[in-house]
C-alpha positions as CSV (number, residue, x, y, z in Angstrom):
1,M,0.0,0.0,0.0
2,R,1.1,3.5,-0.7
3,F,-0.2,7.0,-0.2
4,A,-0.4,9.6,-3.1
5,N,-0.4,12.5,-0.6
6,P,1.7,11.2,2.3
7,D,2.3,14.7,3.8
8,V,-1.4,14.7,4.9
9,L,-0.5,11.9,7.4
10,W,1.4,14.4,9.5
11,L,-2.0,15.8,10.5
12,L,-2.7,12.5,12.4
13,L,-0.4,13.8,15.1
14,A,-3.1,16.4,15.9
15,L,-5.7,13.8,16.7
16,P,-4.4,13.0,20.3
17,M,-4.1,16.8,20.9
18,L,-7.8,17.2,19.8
19,A,-8.8,14.4,22.1
20,L,-7.0,16.0,25.0
21,I,-8.6,19.4,24.3
22,G,-12.0,17.7,24.2
23,W,-11.4,16.0,27.5
24,A,-10.2,19.2,29.1
25,A,-13.2,21.1,27.8
26,A,-15.6,18.4,29.2
27,A,-13.8,18.4,32.6
28,R,-14.1,22.2,32.8
29,K,-17.8,22.0,31.9
30,R,-18.3,19.3,34.5
31,R,-16.7,21.5,37.2
32,A,-18.9,24.5,36.3
33,L,-22.0,22.3,36.5
34,R,-21.0,21.0,39.8
35,R,-20.6,24.5,41.2
36,F,-23.9,25.4,39.7
37,A,-25.6,22.3,41.2
38,G,-24.1,22.9,44.7
39,G,-21.9,19.8,44.8
40,I,-21.5,16.3,43.5
41,E,-24.9,15.1,44.6
42,G,-26.6,18.0,42.8
43,L,-24.6,17.2,39.7
44,R,-25.7,13.6,39.7
45,R,-29.3,14.7,39.9
46,L,-28.9,17.1,37.0
47,G,-27.1,14.5,34.8
48,S,-29.2,11.5,35.9
49,D,-30.5,11.0,32.3
50,I,-27.1,11.4,30.6
51,S,-25.1,8.3,29.8
52,R,-21.3,8.8,30.2
53,H,-20.7,5.7,28.2
54,R,-22.7,7.0,25.3
55,R,-20.9,10.3,25.4
56,L,-17.6,8.5,25.4
57,A,-18.8,6.4,22.4
58,K,-19.8,9.6,20.5
59,A,-16.4,11.1,21.2
60,L,-14.6,8.0,19.9
61,L,-16.9,8.0,16.8
62,L,-15.8,11.5,16.1
63,Q,-12.2,10.6,16.4
64,I,-12.6,7.7,14.1
65,A,-14.4,9.9,11.5
66,L,-11.5,12.5,11.6
67,L,-9.0,9.7,11.3
68,S,-10.8,8.2,8.3
69,V,-11.1,11.6,6.6
70,L,-7.4,12.2,6.9
71,L,-6.6,8.8,5.6
72,A,-8.9,9.4,2.6
73,A,-7.2,12.8,2.0
74,A,-3.8,11.0,1.9
75,R,-5.2,8.9,-0.9
76,P,-4.3,5.3,-0.1
77,Q,-3.5,3.2,-3.1
78,W,-2.9,-0.5,-3.7
79,G,-3.2,-2.7,-6.7
80,T,-2.2,-1.6,-10.2
81,L,-3.7,-1.0,-13.6
82,V,-1.9,-0.9,-16.9
83,D,-3.2,1.6,-19.4
84,E,-2.2,2.2,-23.0
85,V,-1.6,5.9,-23.6
86,Q,-1.7,7.2,-27.1
87,H,0.7,10.1,-27.8
88,A,-0.4,12.8,-30.3
89,G,1.1,16.0,-31.3
90,V,3.3,17.8,-33.9
91,D,6.8,16.9,-34.8
92,V,9.0,20.0,-34.5
93,V,12.7,20.1,-35.6
94,V,14.5,23.3,-34.4
95,L,17.5,24.4,-36.4
96,L,19.8,26.8,-34.5
97,D,22.5,28.6,-36.3
98,T,25.7,28.5,-34.2
99,S,28.0,30.2,-36.6
100,L,30.4,32.9,-35.4
101,S,28.1,35.6,-36.9
102,M,25.5,34.7,-34.2
103,A,27.8,36.2,-31.6
104,A,27.0,39.7,-33.1
105,E,25.4,42.0,-30.6
106,D,23.0,44.0,-32.8
107,L,20.3,42.2,-30.8
108,A,20.8,42.2,-27.0
109,P,22.5,40.4,-25.4
110,N,23.6,38.8,-28.7
111,R,21.9,36.9,-31.6
112,L,22.6,33.4,-30.2
113,D,21.4,34.2,-26.7
114,L,18.3,35.8,-28.0
115,A,17.6,32.8,-30.2
116,R,18.2,30.5,-27.3
117,N,15.7,32.3,-25.1
118,E,13.1,32.2,-27.8
119,I,13.6,28.5,-28.3
120,D,13.2,28.0,-24.6
121,T,9.9,30.0,-24.7
122,L,8.8,27.8,-27.7
123,L,9.5,24.6,-25.8
124,D,7.1,25.8,-23.0
125,S,4.2,25.7,-25.4
126,L,5.0,22.4,-27.1
127,A,3.8,20.1,-24.3
128,G,3.0,16.7,-25.9
129,D,4.8,17.5,-29.1
130,R,8.0,15.8,-30.2
131,V,11.0,18.2,-30.5
132,A,14.4,17.7,-32.0
133,L,17.4,20.2,-31.9
134,I,19.9,20.6,-34.7
135,T,22.8,23.0,-34.5
136,F,24.6,24.1,-37.6
137,A,27.5,26.3,-38.8
138,G,30.0,24.9,-41.2
139,L,28.5,21.4,-40.6
140,P,25.1,20.5,-39.0
141,S,24.9,18.3,-35.9
142,L,22.0,16.5,-34.4
143,A,22.1,17.7,-30.8
144,C,18.9,15.9,-29.7
145,P,16.6,13.6,-31.7
146,L,12.8,13.8,-31.7
147,T,11.6,13.4,-28.1
148,V,8.8,14.5,-25.8
149,D,11.4,15.0,-23.1
150,H,11.8,18.8,-23.5
151,G,14.2,18.8,-20.5
152,A,16.7,16.9,-22.5
153,V,16.4,19.4,-25.4
154,R,17.0,22.2,-22.9
155,L,20.2,20.5,-21.7
156,F,21.7,20.5,-25.2
157,L,20.4,24.0,-25.8
158,D,22.1,25.4,-22.8
159,A,25.4,24.0,-23.9
160,V,25.4,25.7,-27.3
161,E,28.2,28.2,-27.9
162,P,29.4,29.8,-31.2
163,E,33.0,29.2,-30.3
164,V,32.7,25.4,-30.4
165,V,32.2,25.5,-34.2
166,Q,35.2,23.8,-35.8
167,V,34.3,24.6,-39.5
168,P,33.7,28.2,-40.3
169,G,30.8,29.4,-42.3
170,T,27.1,28.5,-42.5
171,A,25.8,25.4,-44.4
172,L,22.0,26.1,-44.2
173,A,21.1,23.6,-46.9
174,E,22.9,20.8,-45.1
175,A,21.1,21.6,-41.9
176,V,17.7,21.5,-43.6
177,R,18.6,18.2,-45.2
178,L,19.5,16.7,-41.8
179,G,16.2,18.1,-40.5
180,I,14.3,16.2,-43.2
181,D,16.2,13.0,-42.2
182,V,15.3,13.5,-38.5
183,F,11.6,13.4,-39.3
184,G,12.1,9.9,-40.6
185,D,11.2,7.8,-43.6
186,I,8.1,8.8,-45.6
187,D,5.3,6.2,-45.3
188,A,1.5,6.3,-45.1
189,Q,1.6,7.0,-41.4
190,A,4.3,9.6,-41.5
191,A,2.7,11.4,-44.4
192,A,-0.3,12.2,-42.3
193,R,1.8,13.6,-39.5
194,S,2.1,17.4,-38.9
195,R,5.8,18.4,-39.3
196,A,7.3,21.8,-38.7
197,L,10.9,22.8,-39.2
198,V,11.8,26.0,-37.3
199,L,14.9,28.0,-38.3
200,F,16.7,30.4,-36.0
201,T,19.4,32.0,-38.1
202,D,20.7,35.3,-39.4
203,G,20.2,33.9,-43.0
204,E,23.8,34.1,-44.1
205,D,24.2,31.0,-46.3
206,H,27.7,30.5,-47.6
207,E,27.0,27.2,-49.4
208,G,23.7,27.6,-51.2
209,G,21.6,24.6,-52.4
210,L,18.3,25.4,-50.7
211,D,16.4,25.4,-54.0
212,E,17.3,21.8,-54.6
213,L,15.7,20.8,-51.3
214,L,12.3,22.3,-51.9
215,P,10.9,19.1,-53.6
216,E,12.2,17.0,-50.7
217,L,10.6,19.3,-48.2
218,K,7.2,19.2,-50.0
219,K,7.4,15.4,-50.4
220,A,8.1,15.0,-46.7
221,G,5.2,17.3,-45.8
222,V,7.6,19.7,-43.9
223,I,6.5,23.3,-43.3
224,V,9.4,25.6,-42.7
225,H,9.0,28.6,-40.3
226,A,12.0,30.9,-40.1
227,I,12.9,33.5,-37.5
228,G,15.5,35.9,-38.7
229,V,17.9,36.8,-35.9
230,G,19.8,40.0,-36.5
231,T,19.4,43.4,-38.2
232,V,19.7,44.6,-41.7
233,R,22.1,47.3,-40.8
234,G,24.4,44.6,-39.3
235,A,27.1,44.5,-36.7
236,P,30.7,43.5,-36.3
237,I,31.5,39.9,-35.2
238,P,33.3,39.5,-31.9
239,V,36.2,37.1,-31.9
240,A,37.3,34.7,-29.2
241,K,39.4,36.4,-26.5
242,E,42.0,33.7,-26.8
243,S,42.7,34.5,-30.4
244,Q,43.0,38.3,-30.6
245,G,42.3,39.7,-27.2
246,A,39.2,41.0,-25.5
247,G,37.1,43.6,-27.4
248,R,38.4,42.6,-30.8
249,F,36.3,42.0,-33.9
250,K,36.7,39.8,-36.9
251,K,38.6,41.3,-39.9
252,D,39.1,40.2,-43.5
253,P,42.6,39.5,-44.9
254,E,42.9,43.1,-45.9
255,G,42.3,44.2,-42.3
256,R,38.8,45.6,-42.8
257,L,36.1,45.0,-40.2
258,V,33.7,42.2,-41.1
259,T,30.1,43.1,-40.7
260,T,27.4,40.5,-40.6
261,R,23.8,41.4,-41.7
262,L,20.5,39.7,-41.6
263,D,19.6,38.1,-45.0
264,E,15.8,38.1,-44.9
265,A,15.3,37.2,-48.6
266,V,16.7,33.7,-48.2
267,L,14.5,32.9,-45.2
268,Q,11.4,34.5,-46.5
269,G,11.7,32.6,-49.8
270,L,12.2,29.2,-48.0
271,A,9.2,29.8,-45.6
272,L,6.9,31.0,-48.4
273,D,7.7,28.1,-50.7
274,T,6.8,25.5,-48.0
275,G,3.7,27.2,-46.7
276,G,5.3,28.5,-43.6
277,H,5.9,32.0,-42.1
278,Y,8.8,34.3,-41.7
279,Y,9.3,36.4,-38.6
280,A,12.0,38.9,-37.6
281,A,13.4,38.5,-34.1
282,T,12.7,41.3,-31.7
283,A,13.5,42.0,-28.1
284,A,9.8,41.9,-27.2
285,G,9.5,38.3,-28.5
286,R,6.1,38.8,-30.1
287,E,7.2,36.7,-33.1
288,V,7.5,33.7,-30.8
289,E,3.9,34.1,-29.7
290,E,2.8,34.2,-33.3
291,L,4.9,31.2,-34.1
292,I,3.4,29.3,-31.1
293,R,-0.1,30.1,-32.4
294,T,0.8,28.9,-35.9
295,I,2.2,25.6,-34.7
296,G,-0.8,25.2,-32.3
297,D,-3.1,25.4,-35.3
298,M,-1.4,22.5,-36.9
299,A,-3.4,19.2,-36.6
300,A,-2.0,16.9,-34.0
301,S,-1.5,13.3,-35.0
302,E,-0.7,10.1,-33.2
303,F,2.9,9.1,-33.2
304,G,2.9,6.2,-30.8
305,A,1.7,4.6,-27.7
306,S,3.1,3.6,-24.3
307,L,2.0,1.6,-21.4
308,R,1.4,3.5,-18.1
309,T,1.1,1.8,-14.8
310,R,-1.1,3.5,-12.2
311,Y,-2.2,2.5,-8.8
312,R,-5.8,1.9,-7.9
313,E,-7.3,4.6,-5.7
314,R,-8.8,3.3,-2.4
315,Y,-9.7,6.6,-0.7
316,Q,-13.4,5.5,-1.0
317,I,-12.9,3.0,1.8
318,P,-11.8,5.4,4.6
319,L,-14.2,8.0,3.3
320,G,-17.1,5.5,3.5
321,I,-16.0,4.6,7.1
322,A,-16.0,8.3,8.0
323,L,-19.5,8.8,6.6
324,L,-20.9,5.8,8.4
325,T,-19.4,6.8,11.8
326,L,-20.8,10.4,11.4
327,I,-24.2,8.9,10.6
328,F,-24.0,6.6,13.6
329,D,-22.8,9.5,15.8
330,A,-25.8,11.6,14.7
331,V,-28.2,8.7,15.5
332,L,-26.7,7.8,18.8
333,A,-28.2,9.8,21.6
334,D,-26.3,10.6,24.8
335,R,-29.3,10.1,27.0
336,R,-29.9,6.8,28.8
337,R,-32.7,4.5,27.6
338,L,-35.7,4.2,30.0
339,G,-35.0,1.6,32.6
340,T,-31.2,1.6,32.3
341,T,-28.7,2.9,34.9
342,A,-25.6,3.1,32.7
C-alpha cells in the first residue's frame, strides 16, 4: 500500500491533541455544572438521564471519523492498472545557427542568446509534441533527436556556444537536409503527421543549395518557419578572446572590419515556398507568440503509444467509514434509555 499524498498523514499527530482538548473542555464544563448544582450530589441529579458511556462512544466515533477523513485525503492506493496511452502532437525540428556571426550584438544580449531564449519559450508551449534540436554552422549536428522530453532538449540548448564550431561558415542547406532526415522515412503514417521545421538564423548562407531541397521538403510534408535573428544594418563579429584579445572583432585578410547582416530574402523565400511563415526576431519576442499560435493550429496526429502503470485509488474505503461513523454519531443519543442505569 502507498499514499499519493503522504504529507497529509502528519495531521494524524493532531488527533491526540484534539482528544486531550476535548477531554479538558468536558472536565471544565463538569466542574462548572458541579458548582452550579451545589456539589457532586446535585450534579448527579442534573445528569441522571445522561449516559457517560454514550458520550464517550460519541467522542470515539468523532475521532474515528476524523482519522478516516485524513486517511482518505492522503489517498491510499494498492493494486495496479496498466493503461495504453496514445501520444499525439506535432513533430518540430528546431534548427539553431551557431556560426560565429550569431555572436554579433545587434540584438541584445547577442543573436545566439536571443535565439536560445526564444527556443526556450517555444518549448514551454509544445507540451505533448516531439521536438528535436539541430545546431549548424560549417556542418550540421543533431544535438537531440525527436523526443517528448523537453528537459533533454534544454540541456543541449544550454550547452550551445558559437566558439565550439570547428568549421567556419554556414551550411544552411545541409542543416535543412538533416532536419528532413530527422523526421524519418516517408510512409503512409508519416505522411499524415504534422511536421514543422523552425529555423533560428541570421540567414547568411555560404554554401547555397536550398532550391534543390524544396521538392524533398514538400514530399516529406515539412513546413518551414523561419525567425531571422539579426538586423539589416548589421554588426561586427566579436572574436574569441583567446585569439585576438578582449574587445576585438573579426577582420578580413585586408584588415577591414567584417560586418554580418540579416539576410531576410533567403529565409522569406524558404518559408513562403513551403507554406510557412517568416518572422523577424525582436527584443519583445512577439514573433515567438505568433509562431506558437501557428504551430498550435497544426493538426495533432498520433505518433505512438506507451504503457502506463497506475495505482488503484482506495480513498473511498476510509471515506465510507467516516460517513458511516458520522451517521452513527448523529443517530446515537447521549441520554440513557428508559429503565437503564448506565
